[in-house]
C-alpha positions in Angstrom: -9.4 -23.0 13.1 -6.2 -21.1 12.6 -5.8 -18.8 9.6 -2.9 -16.6 8.6 -3.1 -13.7 6.1 0.1 -12.6 4.5 -0.2 -9.1 2.9 2.5 -7.1 1.1 3.5 -3.5 1.5 2.4 -1.3 -1.4 3.5 1.9 -3.0 0.8 4.0 -4.7 0.7 6.8 -7.2 4.2 6.2 -8.5 4.6 9.8 -9.5 1.9 10.8 -12.1 -0.5 7.9 -11.4 -2.3 9.7 -8.6 -4.9 7.4 -7.0 -4.6 5.0 -9.9 -1.2 3.1 -9.8 -0.1 0.6 -7.1 3.0 -1.6 -6.8 3.3 -4.6 -4.4 6.6 -4.8 -2.6 8.2 -7.8 -0.9 7.7 -6.6 2.6 5.0 -8.7 4.2 2.7 -8.3 7.3 1.3 -11.5 8.8 -2.0 -11.6 10.8 -3.1 -14.8 12.4 -6.5 -15.6 13.9 -7.0 -18.6 16.1 -10.5 -19.7 17.1 -9.2 -22.1 19.8 -7.0 -19.6 21.6 -8.0 -17.1 24.3 -9.7 -14.1 22.6 -7.7 -11.0 22.4 -5.4 -8.9 20.2 -1.6 -8.8 20.3 1.0 -7.2 18.0 4.7 -7.4 17.4 7.0 -5.5 15.0 6.4 -2.1 13.5 4.1 0.1 15.6 3.4 -2.7 18.2 3.3 -0.2 21.0 1.0 2.2 19.2 -1.7 -0.1 17.9 -4.9 -0.7 19.9 -5.6 -4.1 21.5 -9.3 -3.4 22.2 -10.6 -4.5 18.9 -10.6 -1.0 17.4 -7.6 -1.7 15.1 -8.2 -1.8 11.3 -7.9 -5.6 11.0 -10.6 -6.1 13.7 -12.8 -3.4 12.2 -12.5 -5.0 8.8 -13.5 -8.4 10.1 -16.5 -6.9 11.9 -17.5 -5.1 8.7 -17.4 -8.3 6.7 -19.6 -10.0 9.3 -22.2 -7.3 8.9 -22.1 -7.6 5.1 -22.5 -11.4 5.4 -25.5 -11.0 7.7 -27.2 -8.7 5.3 -26.5 -10.9 2.3 -27.9 -14.0 3.9 -30.8 -12.4 5.8 -29.7 -13.9 9.1 -27.1 -13.0 11.6 -23.7 -14.6 10.9 -21.4 -13.7 13.7 -17.7 -14.4 13.6 -16.4 -16.8 16.2 -14.3 -15.3 19.0 -10.6 -15.3 18.0 -7.2 -14.5 19.2 -5.7 -12.1 16.7 -1.9 -11.7 16.5 -0.2 -9.4 14.0 3.4 -9.4 12.9 4.0 -6.0 11.3 6.9 -5.4 9.0 5.4 -2.4 7.1 6.1 0.9 8.9 3.0 2.8 10.0 2.0 6.2 8.4 4.9 6.1 6.0 3.3 5.8 2.6 3.7 2.1 2.3 0.1 1.0 2.6 0.0 -0.2 6.2 -3.6 0.7 6.6 -4.6 -1.0 3.3 -2.7 -4.1 4.3 -4.6 -4.2 7.6 -7.9 -3.8 5.9 -7.1 -6.5 3.3 -5.9 -8.9 6.0 -9.1 -8.4 8.0 -11.4 -8.8 5.1 -9.6 -11.9 3.8 -9.5 -13.5 7.2 -13.2 -12.9 7.9 -14.2 -14.4 4.6 -11.9 -17.3 5.4 -13.8 -17.9 8.6 -17.2 -17.4 7.1 -17.2 -18.2 3.4 -14.0 -19.9 2.2 -12.3 -19.9 -0.2 -10.9 -16.4 -0.5 -12.3 -14.4 -3.4 -9.9 -11.6 -4.6 -12.5 -9.5 -6.3 -14.7 -9.4 -3.2 -11.8 -8.8 -0.9 -10.6 -5.9 -3.0 -14.1 -4.3 -3.2 -14.8 -4.5 0.5 -11.3 -3.5 1.7 -11.2 -0.5 -0.8 -14.6 0.7 0.4 -13.7 0.4 4.0 -10.2 1.9 3.9 -10.8 4.4 1.2 -7.6 3.9 -1.0 -8.4 1.5 -3.9 -4.9 2.0 -5.4 -3.2 0.5 -2.3 -5.9 -2.1 -1.8 -5.6 -3.3 -5.4 -1.8 -4.0 -5.1 -2.2 -5.6 -1.7 -4.9 -8.0 -3.0 -3.5 -8.8 -6.5 0.2 -8.2 -6.2 2.4 -7.0 -9.1 1.6 -3.6 -10.7 -2.0 -2.6 -10.6 -4.1 0.0 -12.3 -7.4 1.1 -10.8 -9.7 2.6 -13.4 -12.5 3.0 -10.9 -13.5 1.3 -7.6 -14.7 -1.8 -9.4 -12.2 -2.3 -12.2 -8.6 -3.3 -11.6 -6.0 -4.5 -14.1 -3.0 -6.3 -12.9 0.4 -6.6 -14.7 3.7 -8.2 -14.2 6.4 -5.5 -14.2 9.6 -5.7 -16.3 12.0 -8.1 -14.5 14.7 -5.5 -14.4 12.6 -3.2 -12.1 14.6 -2.6 -8.9 12.6 -0.6 -6.3 14.3 1.0 -3.4 12.2 2.4 -0.5 13.7 5.2 1.6 11.9 5.6 5.0 12.7 8.7 7.1 13.1 7.6 10.7 10.8 9.4 13.1 8.8 11.2 10.4 5.1 10.3 10.0 2.6 11.8 7.7 -1.0 10.7 8.2 -2.7 10.2 4.8 -5.7 12.4 5.8 -3.3 15.3 6.5 -1.5 14.8 3.2 -4.8 14.7 1.3 -6.2 17.8 3.0 -3.3 19.8 1.7 -4.1 19.0 -1.9 -5.8 21.7 -4.0 -9.4 21.1 -4.9 -8.8 22.0 -8.6 -5.9 21.7 -11.0 -5.3 23.4 -14.3 -6.0 21.7 -17.6 -2.3 22.0 -18.5 -1.3 20.1 -15.4 -4.0 17.4 -16.0 -2.7 16.8 -19.5 0.9 16.8 -18.2 0.0 14.0 -15.7 -2.0 12.0 -18.2 0.9 11.9 -20.6 3.4 11.0 -18.0 1.1 8.3 -16.5 0.9 6.7 -19.9 4.7 6.8 -20.2 5.0 5.4 -16.7 3.0 2.3 -17.7 5.4 1.8 -20.6 8.4 2.2 -18.3 7.2 -0.2 -15.7 6.1 -2.9 -18.1 8.6 -2.6 -21.0 11.4 0.0 -20.7 12.7 0.8 -17.2 15.1 3.3 -18.8 12.1 5.6 -19.2 11.4 5.8 -15.5 13.3 9.0 -14.9 11.3 11.2 -17.4 8.1 9.3 -16.7 7.9 9.8 -13.0 7.3 13.6 -13.1 4.1 14.8 -11.5 2.2 18.1 -11.1 -0.9 17.0 -9.0 0.3 16.0 -5.6 4.0 15.6 -4.9 5.1 19.2 -4.5 2.3 19.9 -2.0 3.1 16.8 0.1 6.9 17.4 0.0 6.2 20.9 1.4 4.8 19.2 4.5 8.1 17.3 5.2 11.0 19.6 4.2 13.6 17.1 5.4 12.3 14.6 2.9 12.0 17.2 0.1 15.8 17.8 0.3 16.6 14.2 -0.4 14.0 14.0 -3.1 15.5 17.1 -4.9 19.0 15.7 -4.5 18.0 12.4 -6.1 16.1 14.1 -8.9 19.1 16.4 -9.7 21.2 13.2 -9.9 18.8 11.7 -12.5 17.6 9.1 -10.1 14.0 8.0 -10.8 12.2 9.0 -7.5 8.7 9.7 -6.3 6.8 10.1 -3.1 5.5 6.7 -2.0 1.8 7.0 -1.5 1.1 10.1 0.6 4.6 10.0 2.0 6.8 10.6 3.8 8.7 7.6 2.4 10.3 7.9 -1.1 10.3 5.2 -3.8 13.3 5.2 -6.1 14.5 2.8 -8.8 18.1 1.8 -9.5 19.6 -0.1 -12.4 22.9 -1.9 -13.0 25.8 0.5 -12.4 23.4 3.2 -11.1 22.7 2.6 -7.4 20.4 4.9 -5.4 22.6 7.3 -3.5 22.9 7.1 0.3 20.3 9.5 1.7 22.4 10.1 4.8 21.6 9.6 8.5 18.1 9.2 9.7 16.9 7.0 6.8 16.2 3.3 6.3 17.0 2.1 2.9 15.0 -1.0 1.8 15.7 -2.8 -1.4 12.5 -4.6 -2.0 11.7 -6.6 -5.1 8.2 -6.4 -6.6 6.0 -9.0 -5.0 4.0 -11.0 -7.6 1.6 -12.4 -5.1 -1.0 -10.3 -3.3 -2.8 -11.4 -0.1 -2.5 -15.1 0.8 -4.6 -16.9 3.4 -3.0 -20.0 4.8 -4.7 -22.5 7.1 -3.0 -24.2 10.0 
């Protein structure tokens, strides 16, 4: 059997929607497992030289995790067949674009494809979110479009306004592990800041679904962005320049990438040398598992 999982990049938080909002972007990783090929793990594309080939990568770990769950659910051992796993990575690693969530979702979807077809989105989301630890990214990777995670078991998916035009800005050579970015966050926030973010998160939903013109005021945040930008001052400079120019911009996930939005006649400015600029439409589809 030969299965391929296609999983999109995701941008989480979107400013005030800390740990709640996710947006699927049309930049897709592909992971193929082949039960008839020589067992092993190979990579190409983003991070190919950095990723392990000994089965300790996130895709392989997710597949093993699903096998354990399946064994417990059925009361008997249900081992996965030996496979050759080959990943084609287009999502940059440790850049705030959900590369870890994409790997977890791919592994979970592929394992269930080998053990219990067909693919069940709700189960894939629940298992991947629990394993990887970031339900906001996992939701967008599984369901596509714009997702809102209320808690780990409840996800609402929406189709964004057709005029939404995301632009991802990736700083070359700058990485920010999610764990480091999260450790820097304060344990408590003021009531004033919590109310501020709640109001702007509500406005952000309206902007994404109905009125993209509201994106600039909606994307303001007081919970996480300032702390994370302080860890990457070279990124903070571009963020502040865009904000001063009235460009809707936020930290993508934990960073260091930025997510901006442009509209007709108002292009995102050139960030300068050392940046990749990716104009990526919203991806309506989440993870897809294809046979053959």
